[in-house]
N, C-alpha and C positions, 0 to 999 in steps of 0.2 A: 260626642264620639269622634275619634280621630280617624282620618282616612289613611289606611295602611298602604294603599297602592302608591300614594304620592312619595313615600319615603324609600321605596324600593327602587334600585337602579333598573333602567330599561333592560328588557331581555335582549340578549345578543341575537343577531339575525341568524337564522338556521343556515349552517354551512352545508354545502353539498358533500356527500361522502366521496372520499378519494377513490380514484380508479387505478387500474394497473397493479403493479407490484405492491405499492403501499396500501391499496384498498384490500388486496388479498391478505396482507399481513394484519391489517386492522380487524378483519373478520376472524382471523385465527386468535387474535388477542382478546376477543370478547369473553372467553372462558378462562378460568384459572389454569386448567390443565393445558389449554392452548398456549397461554403466555409462557408457562414453564417449558413446554415442549419446544416452542419457538426459540427461547433463550438457549436451550441446550443444543439444538440443531445448528442455529446460527453461530453459536460459540465454537462448536466442534468444527464446523466447516471453515469458519473464518480463521481459527488458529491453525488448522491443517494447511490451508492455502498459504498463510504467512510462514509456517515452518518450511514448506516447500520452497518458497521464495528465498528464505534466509539461507537454505542449503545451496541454492543456485546463485547467490550473489557473487561469489568469487569467480564464477565461470562466465565466459562471454555469453550474452543473452539477456533475457528480460528478468533477471532476478529481482531487482528493485520494483519493477512494475508488478510482479506477482505479489510481493510483500504489500504494496499499496492496494492491490485487488483484495487481498485478505483483510486488510484494514477497512476497506469499503464495505465488505460483507459484514464485519463486526459492527460497523457504524449503523447498520440497519436496526440494531437492537440495543446497543450500549452507548450511553451518552459520552463516556470517556473516549471511546473509539471515534465517535462523531467529531468531538472537539479536536482530537489528535489528527484525524484525517483532514479536517478543514484547515488546521494550522499547516500541515504538510503540503496540501495543495497550494495554499497561499505562498509559502516559501519557495516551492518549486516553480511556480509561475514567476515570482520575482527573479529567481535565478536565471530562468530561461530568457526573460526580457533583458536582464543585464547582459547575458552572453550575446543576445541579438544585437545589442548596441556597440559591442566591442569590435575592434579592428580585426582583420582576418588573421593577423599574427597571434593575437591573444587566443582566438578560437583554435588556431593550430596548436599552440602550446598546451591548451587545456586538453585537446584531443590526444596529443602526444603523451601527456602525463597519464591520461586514462589508459592508453595502450601499454605504457611501461608498467603501470600498476597491474593490469590484467596479465601481462607476461610474467611478472614476478609471482603472482598468485599461482599461475599454472606451473611455473618452475618449482615452487615450494610444494605444491600439491603432488606433482609427479615424484619429487624427491622423497617426501614423507610417505606416500602411498606405495611406491614401487622401488624405493631405494635406488633410484636412477638419477644421477646428476646430469641434467641436459647440457650444461655448459661443457663438461668434460667429454660427453658423448659427441657433441658437435665438433669440438676442437680435435678430437681423436679421428673422426671421419674426414674432416677437412685435411688433416695431416697425412692421411693415407693416400690422398690423390696426388 
């Protein structure tokens, strides 16, 4: 008679259950309805936060940070979002380290380009939303003085 236990791989050591947010999510995932509800809720909240961030991107403020927060929420439940969030974090870290190594003039030019971009977005937004050309308004008011 052959010994069946010798052919089997050793059992993995028992892992401790996770704590905090991931532990709570694991408890919810134990049932089929819990998994489905969690996917729906996390998907809805994540996409809503991302949509808000996308709307706020052209304006001064934390538009991109809000998009990344929505992606982080989606990464809690969806593998594709986790991979995209990990990739984005890695690229953002590389970009920040690169900027940190640059001379102050390069940093200044990057900041100036960002400021010009934001000013152009605001100008186009005001023009399309209110049909007001800020350039002509400013030159008209300066010409009056």
